[in-house]
C-alpha positions as CSV (number, residue, x, y, z in Angstrom):
1,M,233.0,89.1,-94.3
2,A,230.0,86.9,-95.2
3,L,230.3,84.5,-92.3
4,R,230.9,88.0,-90.0
5,R,227.2,88.8,-91.6
6,F,225.2,85.9,-91.4
7,I,226.0,85.9,-87.5
8,L,225.3,89.3,-87.4
9,L,221.9,88.6,-89.1
10,A,221.6,85.6,-87.2
11,L,222.2,87.6,-83.5
12,L,219.5,90.1,-84.8
13,C,217.0,87.7,-86.1
14,G,217.1,85.3,-82.3
15,T,217.0,89.5,-80.7
16,V,213.9,90.4,-82.5
17,G,212.2,86.9,-81.8
18,L,212.9,87.2,-78.2
19,I,211.4,90.8,-78.4
20,P,208.1,89.7,-78.5
21,N,208.0,87.0,-75.7
22,A,209.6,88.9,-73.5
23,A,207.2,91.8,-73.9
24,A,204.5,89.8,-74.0
25,A,203.8,90.2,-70.1
26,E,200.8,87.7,-68.5
27,V,197.9,89.2,-69.3
28,K,196.0,90.0,-65.5
29,F,192.2,89.6,-65.1
30,D,189.6,92.1,-62.7
31,T,187.3,89.9,-61.1
32,S,184.0,90.6,-60.0
33,R,180.6,88.8,-59.7
34,V,177.8,87.7,-61.8
35,S,174.2,86.4,-61.2
36,I,172.3,83.9,-63.2
37,V,168.7,84.2,-62.5
38,T,166.8,80.5,-64.0
39,A,163.4,79.6,-63.5
40,G,164.6,76.8,-60.2
41,G,166.7,79.6,-58.7
42,T,169.5,82.7,-58.6
43,Y,173.3,81.5,-58.7
44,K,176.2,83.7,-58.0
45,I,179.2,83.0,-59.9
46,T,182.5,85.1,-59.6
47,V,184.3,86.0,-62.8
48,E,187.0,87.2,-64.3
49,M,186.5,90.5,-66.8
50,A,187.5,89.9,-70.3
51,T,187.4,93.9,-71.0
52,T,190.3,94.8,-72.9
53,S,191.5,93.4,-76.5
54,A,194.5,91.8,-75.0
55,Q,192.4,90.2,-72.1
56,R,189.5,89.0,-74.4
57,S,192.3,87.4,-76.9
58,Q,193.8,85.5,-73.9
59,G,190.8,84.2,-72.5
60,L,191.2,80.8,-70.7
61,M,193.7,79.9,-73.2
62,G,196.4,78.1,-71.0
63,R,194.6,76.7,-68.2
64,K,194.5,73.4,-67.3
65,D,191.3,73.7,-64.6
66,M,189.1,76.8,-63.5
67,P,187.0,76.2,-59.8
68,M,184.0,75.2,-59.7
69,G,181.6,78.3,-59.3
70,A,183.9,80.4,-61.2
71,G,184.1,81.8,-64.8
72,M,185.2,84.4,-67.5
73,L,182.7,87.0,-68.7
74,F,183.5,88.5,-72.0
75,D,182.7,92.3,-72.3
76,F,182.4,93.4,-75.9
77,E,181.7,96.8,-74.8
78,R,178.7,97.3,-77.4
79,P,176.3,94.4,-79.7
80,S,178.9,92.7,-81.9
81,P,179.4,90.1,-83.7
82,V,181.4,87.3,-81.9
83,T,183.1,84.1,-82.7
84,M,184.8,81.9,-80.0
85,W,186.6,78.9,-80.5
86,M,188.7,76.6,-78.0
87,K,192.3,77.2,-79.6
88,N,194.5,76.3,-76.5
89,T,192.2,75.6,-74.0
90,F,192.3,73.0,-72.3
91,I,189.0,72.9,-70.4
92,S,185.6,71.9,-71.5
93,L,183.3,75.2,-71.3
94,D,179.6,76.0,-71.5
95,M,179.5,79.6,-73.7
96,L,176.7,81.7,-72.6
97,F,176.2,84.5,-75.8
98,V,174.2,87.2,-73.8
99,D,172.4,90.5,-75.3
100,S,172.4,94.0,-74.1
101,A,170.1,93.5,-71.5
102,G,171.9,90.5,-69.8
103,T,169.1,87.7,-71.4
104,I,171.2,84.6,-72.3
105,F,169.7,84.1,-76.2
106,F,172.6,81.1,-77.4
107,I,174.6,78.3,-75.1
108,A,177.0,76.1,-76.8
109,A,177.3,73.7,-74.0
110,N,180.5,71.3,-73.5
111,T,182.7,72.6,-76.1
112,Q,185.6,70.8,-77.3
113,P,188.9,71.6,-75.9
114,Q,191.6,72.5,-78.5
115,S,188.9,72.6,-81.1
116,L,189.4,75.1,-84.0
117,R,185.6,75.0,-84.4
118,H,184.4,78.4,-84.7
119,I,181.5,79.1,-82.5
120,S,179.0,81.5,-82.8
121,P,175.3,82.5,-82.3
122,G,174.7,84.4,-85.6
123,R,173.9,87.5,-84.1
124,P,175.7,90.4,-82.3
125,V,176.3,90.0,-78.6
126,R,177.1,92.5,-75.9
127,G,179.3,89.7,-73.5
128,V,179.9,85.7,-73.1
129,L,179.8,84.4,-69.6
130,E,182.4,81.1,-69.9
131,L,181.5,78.5,-66.9
132,N,183.3,75.0,-67.0
133,A,181.3,72.4,-68.5
134,G,178.4,71.1,-67.4
135,T,177.6,74.2,-65.0
136,A,174.4,75.3,-67.3
137,G,172.8,71.7,-67.2
138,R,173.7,71.3,-63.7
139,L,171.9,75.0,-63.4
140,G,169.5,74.7,-65.6
141,V,170.4,77.5,-67.8
142,Q,167.9,77.8,-70.6
143,V,167.8,80.2,-73.4
144,G,165.8,82.9,-71.9
145,D,167.7,83.3,-68.8
146,R,169.7,86.7,-67.0
147,V,173.0,87.2,-66.6
148,L,172.9,90.0,-63.8
149,H,176.3,92.4,-63.9
150,G,176.5,95.9,-64.3
151,M,177.8,95.8,-67.6
152,F,174.3,94.6,-68.7
153,G,172.7,97.7,-67.0
154,G,171.9,96.1,-63.4
């Protein structure tokens, strides 16, 4: 009888353990376009939009690469305190922290892949634009530059 209960419990635990994996479908992202306006020019980027809690939680984790001229734009819907990290993210990124008007007020450049270090600008943000590491420097992006997208009212 004890062996039967053990086997039943093991099967139940194994089945319950599989449910989250089966239910956790791959998170899909819509795409959009943003423009980054700098002193040197305006640059158009194709971004994946992270607008839901599941999308924001997934972000770029698990990715081995991202095409040049691409990125991910996190929309927090309203100014919110935000902390980002690189856990399970295999590519180095530039993170541009953006206020409600679309103004970049903090840049975390060349983040370390898979780092557990928390990255926070110290004030609420409306969005975070993630680009391949080095993109901000290559384009001359500075604090005070603008990101144009409908979520910022433009």
